N, C-alpha and C positions, 0 to 999 in steps of 0.2 A: 619169811625172809623179807626184810625191807632194807634196800640199799639207797642211801642218800647220795646225790651227785651234785657237785659244785664246781664252777669253773670261772676263770677270767675275772677275778676281782681286781687284779692289777693294783694291789695295795702299794702305796708309795708314789702313785702317778698323779692323781687328780687333786682338785681343791675340795673334794667331797669326802676326804679320808675319814673324818669322824662319823659322818652319816653312814658310810659304808660299814665301818666297824661296829656301830651300834646295831645296825640291821643284821650283821654277821653274828653277833652275840645272840641275838634273838633266834636266829636260825639254829645255832648250836644248842640252844635250850631245847628246841624241838627234837633235834638229833639225839640228844641225851636220853630223851623219853622214849623214842620210837625206833631208832635205827639199830640194825644188826651190823651194818658196815657203812663206812663213810669214804667216798672216793672223790678226791680232788683231781679234776681233769686238766690241770695245767694253768699256768699264768696266775697263780695265787698272788704272786708279787710282780710288780712291773719290772723289777730287776733283782735277781738273787745271785750272790756270789759268796762263796765261803773261803775266807783266808784261813790259814792254819789255826789261828787262835782268835779271830775277830769275826763278828757278824755285824750287820748294820743295825744300830740300836732301835731305829724307829719301826722295825718289824717285830720287836720282842713281844708286844702285847698280843699280836695276832697269833704268834706261835704258842704263847702261854695258854690262850683259850683253846687251841687245838690240842695241846698236850693234856689239858684237863679232861678231854673226852677220850684220848687215845689209849688210856689205860683200861678202859672198859668196853670200848667199841673199836673194832678193827678199822684202822685208818690207813688209807693208801693214797700216795701222792705221786701222780704221773706228771713228769716234767713237761712244761710247755716251752715255747720258743723264747719266753722272757725269763724263765727260771730253770734252764736246763743244767745249771751248775749245782743243783742240790746234791748234798753229800752227807758226810758223817754227822754233822750237827743235827740235821733233820732226822736221820736214822736213830740217833740217841734219844730222841723224844718219843720213841716207840711208834714211829711212823714208817711204814714200808715205802720206800722210794723206788720208782720205776722210770727208766729212760727208754721210751718206746711205747709198746702196746701192752695191755693187760687183758687177759681173756678168762672168761668163766663159762660154765654150762649152767643154764637155768631152765628148768622145765623142758629139757631136751633141746634147747636152743643154744647155739654158740653166740655169746655176746662178746664183742670186742670194744674195748675202751681205748681211746687215743686222743691226744690233744687235737691233732688234725693237720698241723702245719707240715709234719714230717711224712705225709702220705703222698706227696707229689713225686712223680718219677722225674726227678731233675737233680742237678747239683744243689744240695741243701745248704742253707745258711748255717744250720746246726753243725755240719761237718767242719766249717771254718771256725765257728765259735767254740767247738769242743777240742780244737787242736791243742795238744798238750804243751807245745812250745809257747803259743799265745797265752794260754792259761797261766803258765809259770811266770811269764813276763808281767801279767796283770797282778800277780800276787806280790810283786816287788814294789808296787805303787802304794803309797799311803792311802788308807781307806777314805779319808776326807776328799782326796783327789779322785780316788776310784769311783766314788758315788757320783761325782760330776760327769766322769767319763761314762758311767753306767747309764745315766739319764740320756746322754747323747746317743749311745748304742741302742737304747730302748726306743728312742724316737725314730731312728733309722729302721728298726725292726718293724715298727707299726706301719711305716710307709712301704716297706718291702713286701709285706703280706697283705693281701686283699681281704681284710676282715670286714666285719659288719655286713655280711651278705645276708639278704633276706630269703634266699633260696639255696638249697644244696647245690654246689657247683659240679660241673661235669668231671673235673679232675678227681673228685672224691669217688665218683662212680667208676672212673677208670681204674682206680685202685681196688675198690670193693668188689667189682665184677670179677676180678682175677683171683680173689682169695676165698677160702672156705670160711663161711660165717653167715649168720642169720641177721644179726643186728649190729650196726656200728654206731657207737655213741661217742660224740666229740664235743669239744668246745671250739675255741679259736675264731669261729665265724661271728660270735657275739649275739646273733639273733636267734631266738628260740624258734626252730623250724625243723621240718622233717621231710623225707621223700621215700617213696616205696617204688620198687622196680623188681619185677620177676620174683616176688615173694621175699626179697631182701629189703632191709630198711636201714636208712641212715637218719640219725637224729642229733640235732645240736640242742644243748640245754640252755643256751643263752649266755648271760653274763651277770656279774655283780657290779658292773660299772654304770650301766644305764637301765637295764631291764629288771635287775634284782630277781632273777629267776633261778630255780634249782630243780632237780629231778628226784623223783622217787621211783625206784624200780623194784618190782616184786616178780613172782613167778608167772604172772599173767600179763602185766602191762608196764609201760613207762609212762609216768605222768609228769608233766612239766608245769610248774606253778610259779606264781608270783608269791612274794613273802606273805602278803595279806591273805593268801589262800585261793585266789582266783586261778582256775585251771586254764593254762594257755593251750595245751593239747594233751590228748591221751593216745598212746600208740600201743595197740594190742600186739603182744609177742606172737 
């Protein structure tokens, strides 16, 4: 069993879109050959919103590449704080979508996958942005105007969340210490890092914005690598 993990590409945000996309296609070629499952751990896009009959056109080629593997490899998309409006369009591409956490048992260990922003014990930005009244108002806005608003909201979200942390923060341990689980695998922090406490482990797989890192999980270990093959860390389960 090989599970490939990917997070925080924020497609649509930076001036490095073509570079990110070319590297992403290269990773997908590896996934096609080797993966049993592919899990996207949030923030694939810098902003995603589904109108009833419209999607933002500049995301099409990314979705097309994922669709090409989803028919043969189980593909799971966990929503992040930048793409929590994923809906039926993504589901129709044979991609399982999850708002919240995804759990599996692997070699007797309980593994929890989550983007990470939603694990703080506080009033969450997600609760506001998922408000059905606000969502329905946004749907009445022309998509060309909507994308401009989206970029503004995305900028606010980046400032509101303390990402790019080089160490696992205490608030993640405050969550994980209280729940049943052996390993918590997240994105959101952007830096490839991990922490071990009382036989429990939290790991961040990094991002596809600066580090170009991804994870490979099997029955024995989590390995986080750069695209060129350099191993950043190995975490035994």
